[in-house]
C-alpha positions as CSV (number, residue, x, y, z in Angstrom):
1,X,104.7,128.4,95.3
2,X,104.7,124.6,95.7
3,X,101.5,122.7,95.0
4,X,99.8,121.4,98.1
5,X,98.8,117.8,98.4
6,X,96.8,116.3,101.3
7,X,97.0,112.6,102.1
8,X,94.1,111.1,104.0
9,X,94.6,107.5,105.2
10,X,94.4,105.5,108.4
11,X,97.6,103.6,107.6
12,X,100.7,105.4,109.0
13,X,103.1,103.5,106.7
14,X,101.2,104.5,103.6
15,X,101.1,108.1,104.8
16,X,104.8,108.3,105.5
17,X,105.9,106.5,102.3
18,X,103.6,108.6,100.1
19,X,104.6,111.8,101.9
20,X,108.3,111.0,101.4
21,X,108.0,110.4,97.7
22,X,105.8,113.4,97.1
23,X,108.1,115.7,99.0
24,X,111.0,114.3,96.9
25,X,109.0,115.3,93.8
26,X,108.7,118.9,95.0
27,X,105.3,119.0,96.5
28,X,104.2,120.5,99.9
29,X,102.5,117.5,101.7
30,X,100.1,117.4,104.5
31,X,98.7,114.3,106.2
32,X,95.5,113.3,108.1
33,X,95.0,109.9,109.6
34,X,91.2,110.0,109.9
35,X,88.1,111.5,108.2
36,X,87.6,114.3,110.8
37,X,91.2,115.6,110.6
38,X,91.0,115.2,106.8
39,X,88.0,117.6,106.7
40,X,89.7,120.1,109.0
41,X,92.8,120.1,106.7
42,X,90.8,120.4,103.5
43,X,89.1,123.5,104.9
44,X,92.3,124.9,106.4
45,X,94.9,124.4,103.6
46,X,92.6,124.1,100.5
47,X,94.9,121.6,98.8
48,X,95.5,121.4,95.1
49,X,95.2,117.6,95.2
50,X,93.9,115.0,97.7
51,X,94.8,111.4,97.9
52,X,91.9,109.7,99.8
53,X,91.4,106.2,101.3
54,X,87.7,105.4,101.4
55,X,87.9,103.2,104.5
56,X,88.5,105.6,107.3
57,X,87.4,106.2,110.9
58,X,84.3,108.4,110.6
59,X,83.5,110.3,108.6
60,X,84.5,107.8,105.9
61,X,86.0,108.6,102.5
62,X,82.6,108.5,100.7
63,X,81.3,111.2,103.0
64,X,84.3,113.4,102.3
65,X,83.9,112.9,98.6
66,X,80.2,113.7,98.8
67,X,80.9,117.0,100.6
68,X,84.1,118.1,98.8
69,X,84.3,116.1,95.5
70,X,83.0,118.9,93.3
71,X,85.3,121.5,94.8
72,X,88.7,119.8,95.0
73,X,90.8,117.3,93.0
74,X,90.6,113.8,94.5
75,X,92.5,110.7,93.6
76,X,91.1,107.7,95.5
77,X,93.8,105.3,96.6
78,X,91.9,102.6,98.4
79,X,91.7,99.1,99.7
80,X,88.3,98.8,98.1
81,X,88.2,97.0,94.8
82,X,84.6,96.5,93.9
83,X,83.4,98.1,90.6
84,X,80.4,99.7,92.4
85,X,82.8,101.5,94.8
86,X,84.9,102.7,92.0
87,X,81.9,104.0,90.1
88,X,80.5,105.6,93.2
89,X,83.7,107.4,93.9
90,X,84.0,108.7,90.3
91,X,80.4,109.9,90.4
92,X,81.2,111.9,93.6
93,X,84.1,113.6,91.9
94,X,87.1,111.4,92.1
95,X,89.4,112.1,89.1
96,X,91.0,108.6,89.4
97,X,90.7,105.5,91.4
98,X,93.7,103.3,92.1
99,X,94.0,100.2,94.2
100,X,96.3,100.8,97.1
101,X,97.6,97.3,97.6
102,X,101.1,97.1,96.3
103,X,101.1,100.5,94.5
104,X,104.6,101.9,94.0
105,X,105.2,105.3,95.4
106,X,106.5,106.3,91.9
107,X,103.0,105.8,90.6
108,X,101.6,108.2,93.3
109,X,104.2,110.8,92.3
110,X,103.3,110.4,88.6
111,X,99.6,110.8,89.3
112,X,100.3,114.0,91.3
113,X,102.4,115.4,88.4
114,X,99.6,114.4,85.9
115,X,97.0,116.3,87.8
116,X,99.0,119.3,89.0
117,X,101.2,120.2,86.0
């Protein structure tokens, strides 16, 4: 059975480019473009890994991490860059924090393999 990855981000281009690369790498990929649909998808599909943007239409990424961070594997891929945001996300359960700006899709695929294989 393919590993399930959920992408939660407000940016349609990011969702589509990450989805394409992760599917190429053999993963089953689901997408959500806001916090509310992200929470619904987490509960419905119980993904093996979640890539999460912190800046989302409510509820935001920090709220999602607070609720689900101890139960699921999260990699935060965000526009936020402040050290306090990185530390907060990690305290709430994020396995890793990567800055989204300019990140190659190959890096996203490598992170998925790292945490799922």
